[in-house]
C-alpha positions in Angstrom: 37.7 0.3 57.9 36.0 -3.1 57.2 32.8 -1.4 56.7 34.4 1.0 54.2 35.7 -1.9 52.0 32.3 -3.6 52.0 30.7 -0.3 50.9 33.2 0.4 48.2 32.9 -3.3 47.1 29.2 -2.8 46.8 29.4 0.3 44.9 32.0 -1.2 42.5 29.7 -4.1 41.8 26.7 -2.0 41.1 28.9 0.1 38.6 29.8 -2.8 36.8 26.4 -4.2 36.6 25.0 -0.9 35.2 27.8 -0.8 32.7 26.9 -4.4 31.6 23.3 -3.5 31.2 24.1 -0.4 29.2 26.3 -2.4 26.9 23.7 -5.0 26.4 21.0 -2.5 25.7 23.2 -0.8 23.2 24.2 -3.6 21.1 22.2 -6.6 21.8 18.5 -5.6 23.0 15.8 -5.4 20.5 12.0 -4.9 21.3 9.8 -7.9 21.3 6.3 -8.8 22.0 7.2 -9.9 25.3 9.2 -6.6 26.2 9.5 -5.9 30.0 11.3 -2.6 29.6 8.4 -0.8 27.7 5.0 -1.6 28.5 1.5 -0.3 27.9 0.0 1.8 25.0 3.3 3.6 24.1 5.1 0.5 23.3 2.2 -0.8 21.2 2.1 2.6 19.4 5.8 2.5 18.6 5.5 -1.1 17.3 2.3 -0.2 15.4 3.8 2.7 13.7 7.1 0.6 12.8 4.9 -2.0 11.3 2.9 0.5 9.2 6.1 1.9 8.0 7.4 -1.5 7.0 4.2 -2.0 5.1 4.6 1.3 3.2 8.1 0.5 2.4 7.3 -3.0 0.9 4.2 -1.6 -1.1 5.8 -2.1 -4.6 6.7 -5.8 -3.8 3.2 -6.9 -3.1 2.2 -6.9 -7.0 2.7 -10.7 -7.7 -0.1 -11.2 -10.0 -1.8 -13.6 -7.8 -4.7 -14.0 -5.2 -3.4 -13.8 -1.7 -5.7 -15.2 1.0 -7.7 -18.3 1.6 -11.0 -18.4 -0.3 -14.0 -19.8 1.2 -16.2 -18.5 -1.4 -18.7 -20.7 -3.2 -17.2 -22.4 -6.2 -20.3 -22.1 -8.1 -19.8 -18.3 -8.2 -16.8 -18.7 -10.3 -17.3 -18.5 -14.1 -14.4 -20.4 -15.2 -13.9 -23.4 -12.7 -10.3 -24.2 -13.5 -9.2 -20.5 -12.8 -8.7 -18.7 -9.6 -11.1 -16.0 -8.4 -8.8 -13.5 -10.0 -6.5 -14.5 -12.7 -4.3 -13.1 -15.5 -6.3 -12.9 -18.7 -3.8 -11.3 -21.0 -0.1 -11.2 -20.8 2.4 -9.2 -22.9 6.1 -9.0 -22.9 7.3 -7.3 -25.9 9.8 -4.7 -27.0 10.4 -3.0 -30.1 13.5 -0.8 -30.7 12.7 2.7 -30.5 9.0 2.3 -30.0 8.0 0.6 -26.9 8.8 -1.8 -24.1 5.9 -3.7 -22.5 5.4 -5.9 -19.7 1.7 -6.3 -19.0 -0.3 -8.6 -16.9 -4.2 -7.8 -17.2 -6.2 -9.3 -14.4 -9.6 -10.5 -14.8 -12.2 -11.1 -11.8 -13.6 -14.7 -12.3 -17.0 -14.4 -10.7 -20.5 -14.8 -12.3 -22.2 -12.3 -10.1 -23.7 -8.8 -10.4 -21.5 -6.1 -11.5 -18.3 -8.1 -12.3 -18.9 -7.8 -16.1 -19.0 -4.0 -15.7 -15.5 -4.1 -13.6 -13.7 -6.4 -16.2 -14.9 -4.1 -19.0 -13.7 -1.1 -17.0 -10.4 -2.6 -16.6 -10.2 -3.5 -20.4 -11.1 0.1 -21.3 -8.7 1.7 -19.0 -5.6 -0.5 -19.3 -6.0 -2.6 -22.5 -7.1 0.4 -24.6 -4.0 2.2 -23.5 -1.9 -0.8 -24.4 -3.3 -1.1 -27.9 -2.7 2.7 -28.6 0.9 2.3 -27.5 1.5 -0.5 -29.9 -0.1 1.5 -32.7 1.6 4.7 -32.2 5.0 5.6 -33.7 5.7 9.1 -32.0 7.6 8.3 -29.0 9.4 5.4 -27.1 7.0 4.2 -24.3 7.6 2.0 -21.4 4.4 0.5 -20.0 4.1 -2.1 -17.2 1.1 -3.5 -15.4 0.9 -5.8 -12.5 -1.7 -6.6 -9.9 -2.4 -8.3 -6.7 -5.7 -9.5 -5.0 -6.6 -10.1 -1.5 -9.3 -12.1 -0.1 -10.7 -11.1 3.4 -13.8 -12.9 4.3 -16.4 -12.0 1.7 -14.3 -9.0 0.4 -12.2 -9.3 -2.8 -9.8 -6.5 -3.3 -8.1 -6.2 -6.6 -5.3 -3.4 -6.8 -3.8 -2.7 -10.4 -0.4 -0.8 -10.6 0.5 0.6 -13.8 3.9 2.6 -14.5 3.9 4.7 -17.8 6.8 6.6 -19.4 5.9 8.2 -22.6 8.8 9.9 -24.5 10.3 12.8 -22.4 7.4 13.1 -19.9 7.9 12.2 -16.4 7.0 8.6 -15.4 3.4 8.1 -14.0 2.3 5.8 -11.4 -1.3 4.8 -11.8 -3.1 2.7 -9.2 -6.7 1.4 -9.6 -8.5 -0.7 -6.9 -11.7 -2.5 -6.8 -13.3 -3.9 -3.4 -16.2 -6.3 -4.1 -18.4 -7.8 -1.5 -19.3 -11.1 -2.8 -22.2 -11.6 -0.3 -23.9 -8.2 -1.3 -22.6 -8.7 -5.0 -21.5 -5.0 -5.0 -18.6 -2.7 -4.7 -18.2 -1.4 -1.4 -17.5 2.4 -0.2 -14.7 3.5 2.2 -17.6 4.2 4.6 -18.6 0.6 4.6 -15.0 -0.6 5.2 -14.6 1.8 8.1 -17.8 0.6 9.8 -16.8 -3.2 9.2 -13.2 -2.7 10.7 -14.9 -0.5 13.5 -12.6 2.5 12.7 -13.8 5.9 13.8 -14.2 8.3 11.0 -12.8 11.2 12.9 -9.7 9.4 13.7 -9.2 8.3 10.3 -9.5 11.8 9.0 -7.0 13.0 11.7 -4.5 10.6 10.6 -4.9 11.4 6.8 -4.5 15.0 7.7 -1.5 14.4 9.9 0.3 12.3 7.3 -0.3 14.5 4.3 0.8 17.6 6.3 4.0 15.7 7.2 5.0 15.0 3.6 4.0 18.5 2.7 6.2 20.0 5.2 9.2 17.6 4.2 8.6 18.5 0.6 8.5 22.2 1.5 12.0 21.9 2.9 13.4 20.0 -0.1 11.9 22.8 -2.2 13.6 25.6 -0.3 16.9 23.6 -0.6 16.6 23.9 -4.6 15.0 20.5 -5.3 11.9 20.0 -7.5 9.1 18.3 -5.7 5.6 17.4 -6.4 3.2 19.9 -4.5 0.3 18.8 -2.7 -2.7 20.9 -2.1 -3.4 20.2 1.5 -6.6 22.0 1.4 -8.0 19.9 -1.3 -11.3 18.0 -0.6 -9.7 14.9 -2.0 -8.2 14.4 1.5 -11.7 14.2 3.1 -12.5 10.6 4.1 -15.9 10.7 2.2 -13.9 11.3 -0.9 -11.5 8.5 -0.8 -11.8 6.4 -3.8 -8.5 4.5 -4.0 -8.4 2.0 -1.0 -8.2 -1.8 -0.4 -8.0 -4.3 2.2 -4.6 -6.1 2.2 -2.9 -8.9 4.0 -4.6 -9.5 7.4 -7.3 -7.1 6.7 -5.1 -3.9 7.0 -6.8 -1.0 5.2 -4.7 0.9 2.7 -5.8 4.4 1.7 -3.9 5.6 -1.5 -3.3 8.8 -3.1 -1.7 8.0 -6.5 -1.1 11.5 -8.1 -0.1 9.9 -11.3 -3.6 8.9 -11.9 -4.2 12.4 -13.2 -0.6 13.9 -13.4 2.8 12.9 -14.8 4.3 11.8 -11.5 5.1 8.6 -9.6 4.3 10.4 -6.2 1.9 8.5 -4.0 0.9 8.8 -0.4 0.0 5.6 1.5 -1.8 5.6 4.8 -2.4 2.4 6.6 -5.1 1.4 9.4 
């Protein structure tokens, strides 16, 4: 009889302990870098994917019209010594009833090195020319916003310009332009050079691009079948091949962003963001 009581007591204690652990795990436990319940590659993969998703979700918040990162670049390379490596050369905040609403910040790369004048000229041709045409036109009400952000990773300056454009009854466009300039080489760098620099396998990068684009395609297909209007991606397009990537940048802590801003050529704000 005494042994029975001891056994029952042990069983009750174990049940209470299990119940307590379950309640703790349900309401209080969160993953941490020193996690002891999940170990190995599976845990790291979960945390990495969560981190990438957070970076995607916060993409719109990075455009602060500033340079991020510590610059160890030679001051002699700067054209204007009192300005930052990238600075706002033109700001327009103006609204005219029935004509336009403008919030414009035009960036300028402040380096006296090869190719920089051409880059700054291209930025002016794309964004300032559009601004001027909007201010001159009287046909339709237009909303035009431009912001940018720049990152410095070692010798690489990445400049990302984001414009939103709503013209009359047309759908709003999201336009993204990126420049990645190697100060040491004094030239723009390609996606292949970035992959080599970051020691990323091209086949793995291609697989992830394919996986993420197909995931969005299938999600949109379900929405379309439910009666919603969606932006249709051509998943067979060569634009999704790594060698054809032309909109990318190195962000905070050197994360590689590959972007597909469909508004660059269409009336849409759809964008796919893939991070490595």
